[in-house]
C-alpha positions, 0 to 999 in steps of 0.5 A: 737821299730821297723821302720815303712816303709811308701810307698807313691807317692808325688802327691798322695791325700791319701798320702797327707792325710795320712802325715796330720794325721801322723803330727796330731797324733804326736801332740796329742801324742808325744810318736808317734814322737819317732817312726822311720819311713822311708818314701819311694817315690816309683817312686823314690826307685822303687827296694825297692818298688818292694821288698815289697808286696803291690799294693796301697799307702799309705802303712805302714809296720812294718818290713815286716808285712804289717799294712796298704795299701790303703786309710787311716782314722785318726784312721787307721793311729793311729792303725799303729802307736800303733802297732809300739809303742808295 
C-alpha cells in the first residue's frame, strides 16, 4: 500500500471539509484507517510542495500520481482512499 500525500492549508475551508470527510470515511470503513497519509501544510513545507505539480488545495497524490486537486466531495475523497487501497 502506497502512502497518500495530502497537501493543504490550515485556513482553507475546502481542506477543512476534506479533513472531515477523511475522518468520516475512516469511521465508516476501518480499512481506510490503515492507509498511510502524509499531511503537508504547504505554507510550512514550501520546498516539498513546490516539487509537486499542483495549484489548488486540497490535493492528494499517490506516489507522484495526482488523484485529486481542488474542492472535494465525500465521494471524491472516497475515490482517493479506494485508489490507495488497490
